[in-house]
Structure formats: C-alpha cells, structure tokens
NUZASE-971266 format. One record per atom (N, C-alpha, C): residue in three letters; atom name; y, z, x. Coordinates in Angstrom, 2 decimals. Layout:
Ala:CA:Y:Z:X
...
//
This chain:
Met:N:-37.93:-58.81:-42.07
Met:CA:-36.95:-57.41:-42.21
Met:C:-37.24:-56.84:-40.80
Ser:N:-36.54:-56.01:-39.84
Ser:CA:-36.58:-55.84:-38.70
Ser:C:-36.96:-54.48:-38.58
Ser:N:-37.47:-53.83:-37.80
Ser:CA:-38.02:-52.47:-37.73
Ser:C:-37.03:-51.21:-37.40
Lys:N:-36.69:-50.26:-37.93
Lys:CA:-36.32:-48.95:-37.66
Lys:C:-35.69:-48.89:-36.33
Gln:N:-36.89:-49.32:-35.50
Gln:CA:-36.36:-48.90:-34.14
Gln:C:-35.88:-50.27:-33.53
Asp:N:-36.14:-51.51:-34.11
Asp:CA:-35.38:-52.62:-33.72
Asp:C:-34.00:-52.86:-33.82
Ile:N:-33.47:-51.95:-35.06
Ile:CA:-32.34:-52.24:-35.93
Ile:C:-31.56:-51.19:-34.28
Leu:N:-32.25:-50.07:-34.55
Leu:CA:-31.07:-48.68:-33.51
Leu:C:-30.95:-49.28:-32.15
Lys:N:-31.88:-49.91:-31.53
Lys:CA:-32.04:-50.60:-30.43
Lys:C:-31.26:-51.97:-30.32
Glu:N:-30.84:-52.23:-31.10
Glu:CA:-29.81:-53.77:-31.04
Glu:C:-28.55:-53.16:-30.97
Met:N:-28.46:-51.94:-32.38
Met:CA:-27.17:-51.24:-32.15
Met:C:-26.72:-50.92:-30.86
Ala:N:-27.43:-50.35:-30.32
Ala:CA:-26.93:-49.54:-28.98
Ala:C:-26.18:-50.56:-28.07
Leu:N:-27.19:-51.95:-28.23
Leu:CA:-27.34:-53.07:-27.18
Leu:C:-25.82:-53.86:-27.50
Asn:N:-25.39:-53.60:-29.02
Asn:CA:-24.35:-54.31:-29.20
Asn:C:-23.12:-53.64:-28.81
Leu:N:-22.85:-51.90:-29.27
Leu:CA:-22.08:-51.15:-28.75
Leu:C:-22.09:-51.23:-27.45
Glu:N:-22.87:-51.22:-26.75
Glu:CA:-22.86:-51.44:-25.05
Glu:C:-22.04:-52.55:-24.61
Lys:N:-22.08:-53.89:-25.43
Lys:CA:-21.44:-55.22:-25.27
Lys:C:-19.94:-55.07:-25.75
Gly:N:-19.88:-54.00:-26.53
Gly:CA:-18.64:-54.45:-27.16
Gly:C:-18.28:-54.64:-28.58
Asp:N:-19.26:-55.16:-29.12
Asp:CA:-19.56:-56.21:-30.08
Asp:C:-19.18:-55.37:-31.66
Ala:N:-18.14:-55.01:-31.86
Ala:CA:-17.62:-54.18:-33.21
Ala:C:-18.32:-54.81:-34.25
Pro:N:-18.03:-56.20:-34.44
Pro:CA:-18.50:-56.70:-35.89
Pro:C:-20.04:-56.47:-35.86
Gly:N:-20.29:-56.59:-34.70
Gly:CA:-22.13:-56.71:-34.60
Gly:C:-22.83:-55.17:-34.67
Val:N:-22.02:-54.13:-34.34
Val:CA:-22.14:-52.84:-34.71
Val:C:-22.18:-52.50:-36.23
Lys:N:-21.03:-52.68:-36.43
Lys:CA:-20.87:-52.93:-37.82
Lys:C:-21.86:-53.39:-38.85
Ala:N:-22.14:-54.34:-38.61
Ala:CA:-23.28:-55.36:-39.66
Ala:C:-24.48:-54.83:-39.63
Leu:N:-25.09:-53.75:-38.36
Leu:CA:-26.42:-53.33:-37.85
Leu:C:-26.21:-51.58:-38.57
Thr:N:-24.90:-51.21:-38.28
Thr:CA:-24.88:-49.94:-39.39
Thr:C:-25.42:-50.52:-40.84
Glu:N:-24.64:-51.42:-41.36
Glu:CA:-24.92:-51.49:-42.63
Glu:C:-26.86:-51.80:-43.07
Glu:N:-26.94:-52.84:-42.25
Glu:CA:-28.18:-53.16:-42.30
Glu:C:-28.99:-51.93:-42.28
Ala:N:-28.98:-50.90:-41.34
Ala:CA:-29.71:-49.66:-41.18
Ala:C:-29.67:-48.75:-42.85
Leu:N:-28.26:-48.77:-42.92
Leu:CA:-27.82:-47.63:-44.45
Leu:C:-28.66:-48.59:-45.64
His:N:-28.88:-49.71:-45.55
His:CA:-29.58:-50.93:-46.49
His:C:-31.41:-50.48:-46.45
Gln:N:-31.62:-50.19:-45.35
Gln:CA:-33.26:-50.10:-45.05
Gln:C:-33.26:-48.57:-45.55
Asn:N:-32.32:-47.79:-45.53
Asn:CA:-32.52:-46.15:-46.04
Asn:C:-32.88:-45.15:-44.73
Ile:N:-32.44:-46.10:-43.50
Ile:CA:-32.34:-45.08:-42.27
Ile:C:-31.87:-44.01:-41.94
Pro:N:-32.07:-42.62:-41.85
Pro:CA:-31.76:-41.68:-41.96
Pro:C:-30.10:-41.85:-41.65
Val:N:-29.09:-41.28:-41.83
Val:CA:-27.55:-41.72:-41.32
Val:C:-27.55:-40.64:-39.82
Val:N:-28.22:-39.65:-39.86
Val:CA:-28.73:-38.71:-38.36
Val:C:-28.95:-40.01:-37.46
Glu:N:-30.47:-40.60:-37.87
Glu:CA:-30.88:-41.53:-36.95
Glu:C:-29.97:-42.43:-36.50
Ile:N:-29.15:-43.21:-37.33
Ile:CA:-28.07:-44.06:-37.02
Ile:C:-27.03:-43.52:-35.80
Leu:N:-26.76:-42.34:-36.23
Leu:CA:-25.57:-41.53:-34.99
Leu:C:-26.54:-41.19:-33.82
Asn:N:-27.48:-40.60:-33.96
Asn:CA:-27.83:-39.92:-32.33
Asn:C:-28.85:-41.13:-31.84
Asp:N:-29.54:-41.75:-32.68
Asp:CA:-30.67:-42.85:-31.66
Asp:C:-29.96:-44.42:-31.48
Gly:N:-28.75:-44.57:-32.14
Gly:CA:-28.22:-45.94:-32.46
Gly:C:-26.91:-45.77:-31.72
Leu:N:-25.77:-45.08:-32.30
Leu:CA:-24.47:-45.23:-31.67
Leu:C:-24.36:-44.00:-30.28
Val:N:-25.03:-42.82:-30.39
Val:CA:-24.95:-42.12:-29.45
Val:C:-25.62:-42.97:-28.19
Val:N:-26.85:-43.36:-28.23
Val:CA:-27.72:-44.17:-27.54
Val:C:-26.76:-45.03:-26.58
Gly:N:-26.27:-46.01:-27.54
Gly:CA:-25.22:-47.18:-26.85
Gly:C:-23.82:-46.50:-26.10
Met:N:-23.65:-45.46:-26.34
Met:CA:-22.72:-44.89:-25.69
Met:C:-22.82:-44.07:-24.36
Asn:N:-23.84:-43.22:-24.41
Asn:CA:-24.28:-42.70:-23.45
Asn:C:-24.41:-43.88:-22.23
Val:N:-25.32:-44.63:-22.89
Val:CA:-25.41:-46.21:-21.21
Val:C:-24.10:-46.11:-21.02
Val:N:-22.88:-46.45:-21.85
Val:CA:-21.33:-46.91:-21.34
Val:C:-21.25:-45.47:-20.57
Gly:N:-21.34:-44.55:-20.83
Gly:CA:-20.80:-43.55:-19.95
Gly:C:-21.28:-43.55:-19.05
Glu:N:-22.74:-43.92:-18.35
Glu:CA:-23.81:-43.66:-16.92
Glu:C:-22.85:-44.98:-16.33
Lys:N:-22.56:-45.95:-17.10
Lys:CA:-22.14:-47.06:-16.00
Lys:C:-20.91:-46.75:-15.71
Phe:N:-19.63:-46.19:-16.64
Phe:CA:-18.49:-46.00:-16.09
Phe:C:-18.45:-44.95:-15.04
Lys:N:-19.50:-44.30:-15.24
Lys:CA:-19.88:-42.98:-14.23
Lys:C:-20.14:-43.94:-12.85
Asn:N:-21.18:-44.66:-12.71
Asn:CA:-21.34:-45.75:-11.34
Asn:C:-20.93:-46.77:-11.05
Asn:N:-19.48:-47.02:-11.95
Asn:CA:-18.27:-47.84:-11.56
Asn:C:-19.08:-49.19:-11.68
Glu:N:-19.63:-49.43:-12.83
Glu:CA:-20.22:-50.70:-13.25
Glu:C:-19.52:-51.29:-14.42
Phe:N:-19.00:-50.13:-15.34
Phe:CA:-18.44:-50.13:-16.39
Phe:C:-16.62:-49.93:-15.93
Phe:N:-15.91:-50.32:-16.39
Phe:CA:-14.34:-49.92:-16.22
Phe:C:-13.59:-49.57:-17.34
Ile:N:-12.25:-49.28:-17.21
Ile:CA:-11.61:-48.84:-18.47
Ile:C:-11.53:-49.81:-19.39
Pro:N:-11.40:-51.30:-19.34
Pro:CA:-11.22:-52.09:-20.38
Pro:C:-12.66:-52.10:-20.91
Glu:N:-13.76:-51.96:-20.52
Glu:CA:-15.01:-51.78:-21.09
Glu:C:-15.32:-50.92:-21.90
Val:N:-14.91:-49.77:-21.27
Val:CA:-14.94:-48.19:-22.07
Val:C:-14.35:-48.24:-23.52
Leu:N:-12.71:-48.90:-23.13
Leu:CA:-12.14:-48.90:-24.27
Leu:C:-12.80:-49.96:-25.33
Ile:N:-13.57:-50.78:-25.14
Ile:CA:-13.70:-52.22:-26.20
Ile:C:-15.18:-51.65:-26.64
Ala:N:-15.60:-51.04:-25.42
Ala:CA:-17.23:-50.34:-26.63
Ala:C:-17.00:-49.03:-27.84
Ala:N:-16.03:-48.39:-27.14
Ala:CA:-15.26:-47.04:-28.10
Ala:C:-14.45:-47.67:-29.22
Arg:N:-14.25:-49.14:-29.60
Arg:CA:-13.96:-49.74:-30.72
Arg:C:-15.08:-50.00:-31.36
Ala:N:-16.34:-50.45:-30.50
Ala:CA:-17.51:-50.64:-31.65
Ala:C:-18.18:-49.49:-31.94
Met:N:-18.35:-48.57:-31.33
Met:CA:-18.62:-47.44:-31.66
Met:C:-17.89:-46.91:-33.08
Lys:N:-16.30:-46.67:-33.31
Lys:CA:-15.52:-46.69:-34.19
Lys:C:-16.23:-47.85:-35.45
Ala:N:-16.24:-48.72:-35.18
Ala:CA:-16.89:-49.74:-36.30
Ala:C:-17.52:-49.30:-37.27
Gly:N:-18.86:-48.64:-36.30
Gly:CA:-20.09:-47.86:-37.06
Gly:C:-20.00:-46.60:-37.38
Met:N:-18.98:-45.74:-36.50
Met:CA:-18.51:-44.28:-37.40
Met:C:-17.71:-44.38:-38.05
Val:N:-16.74:-45.53:-39.09
Val:CA:-15.82:-45.77:-40.03
Val:C:-17.09:-45.35:-40.79
Ile:N:-18.17:-46.09:-41.02
Ile:CA:-19.21:-46.34:-42.03
Ile:C:-20.00:-45.02:-42.14
Ile:N:-20.17:-44.31:-41.13
Ile:CA:-21.25:-43.35:-41.28
Ile:C:-20.73:-42.03:-41.42
Lys:N:-19.42:-41.89:-41.06
Lys:CA:-18.66:-40.40:-41.15
Lys:C:-18.55:-40.02:-42.47
Pro:N:-18.11:-40.32:-43.72
Pro:CA:-18.46:-39.59:-45.03
Pro:C:-19.57:-39.57:-45.05
Leu:N:-20.77:-40.02:-44.83
Leu:CA:-22.01:-40.06:-45.43
Leu:C:-22.58:-38.60:-44.46
Leu:N:-22.02:-38.74:-43.19
Leu:CA:-22.68:-37.01:-42.43
Leu:C:-21.76:-36.21:-42.94
Val:N:-20.53:-36.17:-43.37
Val:CA:-20.03:-34.74:-43.87
Val:C:-20.93:-35.02:-45.54
Glu:N:-21.27:-35.82:-46.16
Glu:CA:-21.95:-35.63:-47.60
Glu:C:-23.22:-34.72:-47.02
Ala:N:-23.83:-35.56:-46.04
Ala:CA:-24.94:-34.96:-45.90
Ala:C:-25.39:-33.62:-45.15
Asn:N:-23.83:-32.96:-44.37
Asn:CA:-23.91:-31.80:-43.77
Asn:C:-24.37:-31.75:-42.63
Val:N:-24.07:-32.89:-42.01
Val:CA:-25.01:-32.73:-40.63
Val:C:-23.74:-32.08:-39.46
Ala:N:-24.54:-31.22:-38.40
Ala:CA:-23.46:-30.15:-38.00
Ala:C:-22.79:-30.78:-36.99
Ser:N:-21.84:-31.09:-36.11
Ser:CA:-21.43:-31.55:-35.42
Ser:C:-22.21:-31.12:-34.07
Arg:N:-21.82:-31.49:-33.08
Arg:CA:-22.49:-30.92:-31.71
Arg:C:-21.70:-29.90:-31.52
Gly:N:-20.55:-29.83:-32.04
Gly:CA:-19.03:-29.01:-31.41
Gly:C:-17.88:-29.25:-31.82
Lys:N:-17.04:-28.38:-31.63
Lys:CA:-15.62:-28.80:-31.58
Lys:C:-14.70:-29.34:-31.15
Ile:N:-13.72:-29.87:-30.47
Ile:CA:-13.01:-29.78:-29.23
Ile:C:-11.99:-30.44:-29.86
Ile:N:-10.66:-29.64:-29.30
Ile:CA:-9.49:-30.44:-28.73
Ile:C:-8.84:-30.94:-27.89
Val:N:-8.05:-31.81:-27.50
Val:CA:-7.97:-32.40:-26.46
Val:C:-6.48:-32.52:-26.35
Gly:N:-5.76:-32.61:-25.46
Gly:CA:-4.39:-32.88:-25.21
Gly:C:-3.59:-33.34:-23.99
Thr:N:-2.69:-33.93:-23.63
Thr:CA:-1.93:-34.17:-22.78
Thr:C:-0.66:-32.95:-22.44
Val:N:-0.66:-31.95:-21.55
Val:CA:-0.01:-30.83:-21.62
Val:C:1.35:-31.23:-21.63
Arg:N:2.28:-30.10:-22.15
Arg:CA:3.63:-29.65:-22.29
Arg:C:4.24:-30.81:-21.16
Gly:N:5.25:-31.67:-21.45
Gly:CA:6.15:-32.52:-20.36
Gly:C:5.14:-33.99:-19.53
Asp:N:4.26:-33.87:-19.89
Asp:CA:3.25:-34.65:-19.23
Asp:C:3.22:-36.02:-20.51
Leu:N:3.35:-37.41:-20.61
Leu:CA:3.14:-38.21:-21.31
Leu:C:2.03:-39.44:-21.22
His:N:0.94:-39.14:-20.34
His:CA:0.32:-40.25:-19.93
His:C:-0.84:-39.72:-20.92
Asp:N:-1.69:-40.37:-21.63
Asp:CA:-2.93:-40.45:-22.39
Asp:C:-4.13:-41.04:-22.30
Ile:N:-3.89:-42.59:-21.50
Ile:CA:-5.08:-43.41:-21.22
Ile:C:-6.64:-42.42:-20.77
Gly:N:-6.24:-41.95:-20.00
Gly:CA:-7.53:-40.89:-19.46
Gly:C:-7.94:-40.23:-20.49
Lys:N:-6.97:-39.23:-21.02
Lys:CA:-7.45:-38.06:-22.25
Lys:C:-7.89:-39.13:-23.28
Asn:N:-7.50:-40.15:-23.58
Asn:CA:-8.00:-40.77:-24.80
Asn:C:-9.72:-41.31:-24.42
Ile:N:-9.73:-41.78:-23.17
Ile:CA:-11.03:-42.17:-23.18
Ile:C:-12.05:-40.93:-22.97
Val:N:-11.85:-39.81:-22.38
Val:CA:-12.40:-38.45:-22.74
Val:C:-12.75:-38.39:-24.26
Ala:N:-11.77:-38.30:-25.03
Ala:CA:-11.80:-38.24:-26.35
Ala:C:-12.77:-39.05:-27.29
Met:N:-12.36:-40.57:-26.50
Met:CA:-13.71:-41.76:-27.25
Met:C:-14.77:-40.95:-26.90
Met:N:-15.43:-40.67:-25.39
Met:CA:-16.43:-40.35:-24.63
Met:C:-17.19:-39.18:-25.51
Leu:N:-16.18:-38.28:-25.95
Leu:CA:-17.09:-36.91:-26.46
Leu:C:-17.16:-37.36:-27.77
Glu:N:-16.90:-38.24:-28.99
Glu:CA:-16.85:-38.17:-30.16
Glu:C:-18.24:-39.24:-30.06
Gly:N:-18.35:-40.22:-29.06
Gly:CA:-19.11:-40.91:-28.57
Gly:C:-20.70:-40.44:-28.47
Ala:N:-20.60:-38.83:-28.18
Ala:CA:-21.61:-38.12:-27.68
Ala:C:-22.09:-37.24:-28.80
Gly:N:-21.13:-37.53:-30.33
Gly:CA:-21.47:-36.65:-31.12
Gly:C:-20.63:-35.44:-31.65
Phe:N:-19.81:-34.92:-30.57
Phe:CA:-18.85:-33.79:-31.03
Phe:C:-18.13:-34.67:-31.80
Asp:N:-17.07:-33.43:-32.78
Asp:CA:-16.08:-33.73:-33.23
Asp:C:-14.59:-33.31:-32.88
Val:N:-14.09:-34.39:-32.39
Val:CA:-13.33:-34.44:-31.51
Val:C:-11.57:-34.59:-32.11
Ile:N:-10.50:-33.38:-31.91
Ile:CA:-9.42:-33.75:-32.58
Ile:C:-8.16:-34.08:-31.29
Asn:N:-7.95:-35.18:-31.56
Asn:CA:-7.22:-35.61:-30.11
Asn:C:-5.05:-35.09:-30.49
Met:N:-4.48:-34.19:-29.66
Met:CA:-3.68:-33.73:-29.51
Met:C:-2.17:-34.37:-29.53
Gly:N:-2.74:-35.64:-28.70
Gly:CA:-1.86:-36.01:-27.97
Gly:C:-1.11:-35.93:-27.02
Thr:N:0.28:-36.23:-26.85
Thr:CA:0.54:-35.83:-25.48
Thr:C:1.95:-34.59:-25.59
Asp:N:2.05:-33.93:-24.43
Asp:CA:3.24:-33.16:-24.62
Asp:C:3.12:-32.12:-25.45
Val:N:1.90:-31.76:-25.12
Val:CA:1.05:-30.37:-26.26
Val:C:1.66:-29.06:-25.77
Thr:N:2.23:-28.35:-26.06
Thr:CA:2.68:-27.02:-26.16
Thr:C:1.37:-26.07:-26.56
Ile:N:1.64:-24.82:-25.88
Ile:CA:1.07:-23.70:-26.16
Ile:C:0.65:-23.25:-27.67
Glu:N:2.27:-23.58:-28.40
Glu:CA:2.17:-23.25:-29.67
Glu:C:1.19:-24.15:-30.64
Arg:N:1.04:-25.34:-30.27
Arg:CA:0.24:-26.24:-30.79
Arg:C:-1.17:-26.04:-30.97
Ile:N:-1.45:-25.30:-29.43
Ile:CA:-2.88:-24.96:-29.46
Ile:C:-2.95:-23.67:-30.11
Met:N:-2.03:-22.78:-30.36
Met:CA:-2.53:-21.50:-31.20
Met:C:-2.49:-21.74:-32.47
Glu:N:-1.60:-22.78:-32.53
Glu:CA:-2.27:-23.13:-34.40
Glu:C:-4.06:-23.38:-34.69
Tyr:N:-4.05:-24.41:-34.07
Tyr:CA:-5.50:-25.08:-34.13
Tyr:C:-6.04:-23.55:-34.01
Met:N:-6.14:-22.88:-32.56
Met:CA:-6.98:-21.94:-32.71
Met:C:-6.95:-20.81:-33.98
Glu:N:-5.77:-20.74:-34.18
Glu:CA:-5.59:-19.57:-35.70
Glu:C:-6.50:-20.52:-37.06
Lys:N:-6.01:-22.03:-37.17
Lys:CA:-6.67:-22.32:-38.39
Lys:C:-7.75:-23.02:-38.11
Asp:N:-8.92:-23.69:-37.09
Asp:CA:-9.69:-23.84:-37.46
Asp:C:-10.54:-23.67:-35.87
Pro:N:-10.48:-22.79:-35.36
Pro:CA:-11.12:-22.31:-33.75
Pro:C:-11.86:-24.06:-33.38
Pro:N:-11.67:-24.56:-32.30
Pro:CA:-12.69:-24.76:-31.20
Pro:C:-13.47:-24.58:-30.60
Asp:N:-14.96:-25.23:-30.28
Asp:CA:-15.62:-24.88:-29.33
Asp:C:-14.61:-24.48:-27.78
Val:N:-14.42:-25.89:-27.73
Val:CA:-13.77:-26.24:-26.44
Val:C:-12.21:-26.93:-26.43
Ile:N:-11.47:-26.62:-25.66
Ile:CA:-10.08:-26.93:-25.52
Ile:C:-10.09:-27.78:-24.13
Gly:N:-9.72:-29.13:-24.17
Gly:CA:-9.74:-30.44:-23.31
Gly:C:-8.09:-30.53:-22.72
Leu:N:-7.70:-30.00:-21.44
Leu:CA:-6.48:-30.52:-21.29
Leu:C:-6.42:-31.34:-19.71
Ser:N:-5.68:-32.40:-20.17
Ser:CA:-5.26:-33.16:-19.26
Ser:C:-3.56:-32.97:-18.44
Ala:N:-3.73:-33.50:-17.32
Ala:CA:-2.36:-33.55:-16.88
Ala:C:-2.22:-34.61:-15.56
Leu:N:-1.22:-35.04:-15.25
Leu:CA:-1.34:-36.55:-14.33
Leu:C:-0.15:-36.27:-13.91
Leu:N:0.27:-35.48:-13.71
Leu:CA:1.82:-34.72:-12.56
Leu:C:1.66:-33.55:-11.91
Thr:N:1.65:-33.44:-11.42
Thr:CA:2.11:-32.38:-10.14
Thr:C:2.53:-31.12:-10.72
Thr:N:3.88:-31.88:-11.43
Thr:CA:4.88:-30.76:-11.85
Thr:C:4.28:-30.60:-13.14
Thr:N:3.44:-30.93:-13.98
Thr:CA:2.96:-30.97:-15.61
Thr:C:1.76:-29.73:-15.37
Met:N:1.20:-29.97:-14.34
Met:CA:-0.35:-29.33:-14.20
Met:C:-0.28:-27.82:-14.77
Thr:N:0.42:-27.18:-13.92
Thr:CA:0.77:-25.67:-13.94
Thr:C:0.92:-25.14:-15.04
Tyr:N:1.22:-25.95:-16.12
Tyr:CA:1.25:-25.55:-17.50
Tyr:C:-0.17:-25.43:-18.06
Met:N:-1.08:-25.87:-17.22
Met:CA:-2.48:-25.54:-17.70
Met:C:-2.69:-24.01:-17.88
Gln:N:-2.38:-23.69:-16.80
Gln:CA:-2.62:-22.18:-16.35
Gln:C:-1.52:-21.04:-17.61
Asp:N:-0.49:-21.68:-18.12
Asp:CA:0.29:-21.06:-18.89
Asp:C:-0.93:-20.98:-20.01
Val:N:-1.55:-21.82:-20.66
Val:CA:-2.37:-22.14:-21.77
Val:C:-3.26:-20.85:-21.36
Val:N:-4.20:-21.29:-20.28
Val:CA:-5.16:-19.78:-20.00
Val:C:-4.67:-18.37:-20.20
Glu:N:-3.39:-18.44:-19.65
Glu:CA:-3.20:-17.12:-19.68
Glu:C:-2.61:-16.63:-20.95
Ala:N:-2.14:-17.81:-21.94
Ala:CA:-1.73:-17.30:-22.90
Ala:C:-2.72:-16.99:-24.34
Leu:N:-3.79:-17.63:-23.99
Leu:CA:-5.37:-17.35:-24.49
Leu:C:-5.86:-15.94:-24.22
Glu:N:-5.47:-15.68:-22.87
Glu:CA:-6.23:-14.78:-22.19
Glu:C:-5.43:-13.25:-23.28
Arg:N:-3.97:-13.58:-23.27
Arg:CA:-2.95:-12.49:-23.54
Arg:C:-3.24:-12.31:-25.08
Ala:N:-3.44:-13.28:-26.10
Ala:CA:-4.07:-13.30:-27.38
Ala:C:-5.22:-12.81:-27.73
Asn:N:-6.11:-12.14:-26.22
Asn:CA:-7.62:-12.04:-26.41
Asn:C:-8.79:-13.08:-27.37
Leu:N:-8.00:-14.64:-26.98
Leu:CA:-8.84:-15.28:-27.60
Leu:C:-9.77:-16.21:-26.70
Lys:N:-9.87:-15.94:-25.45
Lys:CA:-10.10:-16.86:-23.88
Lys:C:-11.93:-16.57:-24.29
Asp:N:-12.18:-15.50:-24.76
Asp:CA:-13.92:-15.32:-24.90
Asp:C:-14.09:-16.27:-25.59
Gly:N:-13.65:-16.84:-26.71
Gly:CA:-14.67:-17.13:-27.96
Gly:C:-14.15:-19.06:-27.77
Val:N:-13.43:-19.61:-26.43
Val:CA:-13.36:-21.03:-26.05
Val:C:-13.45:-21.22:-25.05
Lys:N:-14.33:-22.50:-24.46
Lys:CA:-14.25:-22.73:-23.38
Lys:C:-13.31:-23.89:-22.72
Val:N:-12.39:-23.71:-21.87
Val:CA:-11.25:-24.35:-21.25
Val:C:-11.65:-25.32:-19.94
Ile:N:-11.81:-26.58:-20.54
Ile:CA:-11.71:-27.56:-19.26
Ile:C:-10.46:-28.60:-19.46
Ile:N:-10.45:-28.90:-17.53
Ile:CA:-9.38:-29.50:-17.38
Ile:C:-9.57:-30.54:-16.45
Gly:N:-8.36:-31.74:-16.71
Gly:CA:-8.71:-32.90:-15.52
Gly:C:-7.59:-34.08:-15.75
Gly:N:-7.55:-34.85:-14.80
Gly:CA:-6.58:-35.45:-14.92
Gly:C:-6.39:-35.78:-12.91
Ala:N:-5.55:-36.60:-12.28
Ala:CA:-5.43:-37.32:-11.41
Ala:C:-5.65:-35.97:-10.16
Pro:N:-4.19:-34.93:-10.44
Pro:CA:-4.14:-34.24:-9.46
Pro:C:-5.08:-32.85:-9.16
Ile:N:-5.71:-32.69:-10.54
Ile:CA:-6.55:-31.83:-10.40
Ile:C:-7.90:-31.87:-9.79
Thr:N:-8.21:-30.71:-9.62
Thr:CA:-9.26:-30.13:-8.34
Thr:C:-10.17:-28.93:-9.20
Gln:N:-11.55:-29.17:-8.38
Gln:CA:-12.27:-27.89:-9.25
Gln:C:-11.49:-26.36:-8.50
Ala:N:-11.34:-26.78:-7.36
Ala:CA:-10.41:-25.54:-6.59
Ala:C:-9.22:-25.19:-7.71
Tyr:N:-8.64:-25.82:-8.43
Tyr:CA:-7.83:-25.49:-8.86
Tyr:C:-7.94:-25.05:-10.43
Ala:N:-9.02:-25.43:-11.26
Ala:CA:-9.74:-25.08:-12.30
Ala:C:-9.97:-23.25:-11.90
Asp:N:-10.49:-23.15:-11.05
Asp:CA:-11.42:-21.66:-10.52
Asp:C:-9.96:-21.05:-10.30
Glu:N:-8.76:-21.82:-9.76
Glu:CA:-7.57:-20.32:-9.55
Glu:C:-7.09:-20.29:-10.96
Ile:N:-7.41:-20.64:-11.86
Ile:CA:-6.45:-20.83:-13.39
Ile:C:-7.22:-19.91:-14.21
Arg:N:-9.13:-19.93:-13.53
Arg:CA:-9.46:-19.66:-14.62
Arg:C:-10.26:-20.20:-15.48
Ala:N:-9.84:-21.57:-15.59
Ala:CA:-10.65:-22.47:-16.62
Ala:C:-12.11:-22.46:-16.57
Asp:N:-12.78:-23.02:-17.32
Asp:CA:-13.96:-22.89:-17.23
Asp:C:-14.75:-23.96:-16.51
Gly:N:-14.24:-24.86:-16.79
Gly:CA:-14.71:-26.50:-16.10
Gly:C:-13.46:-27.43:-16.03
Tyr:N:-13.88:-28.73:-15.15
Tyr:CA:-13.03:-29.71:-14.27
Tyr:C:-14.15:-30.89:-14.21
Ala:N:-13.42:-31.49:-14.71
Ala:CA:-14.10:-33.18:-14.65
Ala:C:-13.51:-34.29:-14.25
Pro:N:-14.07:-34.44:-12.94
Pro:CA:-13.23:-35.53:-12.44
Pro:C:-13.03:-37.05:-13.04
Asp:N:-13.73:-37.24:-13.99
Asp:CA:-13.85:-38.28:-14.99
Asp:C:-14.29:-38.40:-16.39
Ala:N:-14.13:-39.25:-17.16
Ala:CA:-14.45:-39.19:-18.39
Ala:C:-15.97:-38.93:-18.78
Ala:N:-16.60:-39.88:-18.33
Ala:CA:-18.23:-39.81:-18.41
Ala:C:-18.77:-38.09:-17.76
Ser:N:-18.14:-37.89:-17.02
Ser:CA:-18.73:-35.96:-16.82
Ser:C:-18.40:-34.87:-17.41
Ser:N:-17.39:-35.41:-18.28
Ser:CA:-16.42:-34.77:-19.16
Ser:C:-17.46:-34.20:-19.95
Val:N:-18.41:-35.54:-20.56
Val:CA:-19.37:-35.00:-21.62
Val:C:-20.78:-34.34:-21.39
Asp:N:-20.81:-34.53:-19.76
Asp:CA:-21.86:-33.54:-19.18
Asp:C:-21.65:-32.03:-19.29
Leu:N:-20.12:-32.26:-18.46
Leu:CA:-19.57:-30.87:-18.55
Leu:C:-19.65:-29.55:-20.09
Val:N:-19.25:-30.42:-20.95
Val:CA:-19.21:-29.98:-22.45
Val:C:-20.55:-29.48:-22.43
Lys:N:-21.33:-30.63:-22.96
Lys:CA:-22.87:-30.28:-23.08
Lys:C:-23.77:-28.89:-22.33
Gly:N:-22.94:-28.91:-20.96
Gly:CA:-23.43:-27.92:-20.33
Gly:C:-22.58:-26.72:-20.53
Leu:N:-21.47:-26.40:-20.87
Leu:CA:-20.80:-25.33:-21.55
Leu:C:-21.27:-24.71:-22.38
Leu:N:-21.83:-25.74:-23.26
Leu:CA:-22.17:-25.36:-25.06
Leu:C:-23.52:-25.42:-25.20
Asn:N:-24.17:-25.12:-23.99
Asn:CA:-26.12:-25.32:-23.60
Asn:C:-26.62:-26.48:-24.46
Ile:N:-26.02:-27.69:-24.57
Ile:CA:-26.61:-28.64:-25.18
Ile:C:-27.69:-29.57:-24.89
Gln:N:-28.81:-29.69:-25.32
Gln:CA:-30.16:-30.46:-24.45
Gln:C:-29.82:-31.66:-25.29
Asp:N:-30.39:-32.96:-24.66
Asp:CA:-30.36:-34.11:-24.84
Asp:C:-31.92:-34.29:-25.38
//
C-alpha cells in the first residue's frame, strides 16, 4: 500500500502530465485510504496545478498543455467537490469571470478560470458578451470577492470602465476587487479606470488574486 505522501505526490505529477485517468484513479485511491478531502485538494491537485501555472508563466508550458492539465484537474475535482461541500470546506474566495459586452473571445479567460479553480477558488465563468446587468445580478444574488473582466478588442475594452463606474454608482465597488486582462490591456489602463489589478497572463492572475485577498500559501 502506498503512503499518503506517495499518493498525493503521484497525483500532482499525473496532473502536471495531463493524465486525467491517472488523477481520477489516484483521487479514488486517496479516498479509499481515508486521506482527508482537503488534503487531496491542497496537497495533490492544487500542488500539481501550481506547477503547471509556474511552467506556463516561464514559457515551459503553452495553452494546449494547460488545457490538458486542467482537464486532469477536473477529473479529480468531479469526485471531491461534493465531499468538500459535505465537509463544509471553505473555498479560498469566490470569483466571477467573463469577457465583456461585444467581445466573444474566451480561450484566455477560460484558462484564467481553470487556473483559479486549480488554485482552490470557487469560480463562476459567465462566458462572453457579459453585460453590466449580468454582473449586477451576481452582485445582488451572491456577491463575489473578485470580478475578473477580459477583452481582446480595443473597441470592447472601454466597457471595463463602464463596469467599474456602475459598481461605484451602486456603492458596491468597495466590497469587491475588479481585475482585468486581455491582449490590449495594460497596467496603465487598469490604473486609469480604477480597477484593482491587471494580470498579463493566466498564471499571473492567480498570484494577483491571492495578493488582493491576502492569501498566503
């Protein structure tokens, strides 16, 4: 019988390799050996996804490898998510992400969502062409800790400012962090529209959110 450390280490390695069946089997084995579900998440799946994030940031991994690793992560999460809810394990924070109104690009935004989920956050992916009204619905229903906005077109990026101003008018801006990203976006633009942060890539978005929410690993 493998030790707890061996199983979790192997799980992280399989996730890094993008081996979804391997991650699924090891998650089931970990539960069979009564390894606490929170340890499976933090010491197995999250550790593996952190390595993927670092490799992506350092140009050692590219979008296809990240997508394959995210699929492997999902294979484990499908099994443990109901158990995390059952055990009342708090997520590290709730995040809603979306591509702004008029923009239908979503690959980068989807990778950001996967990376954040892989880091232990509760992520709702609103999709593309997201309006202020949709965001306000989420703010009223179940306020997130962070709103992530993406745009790939210079013609749609200005809508990010509209979102920030709408939150300010509704006196909601102080209760939520707004982060932005996408090809035409810069730190200077984030400062100009009073966003709380800018991430140049998906891996950096995880570090950004952790910093904004004061989360220490």
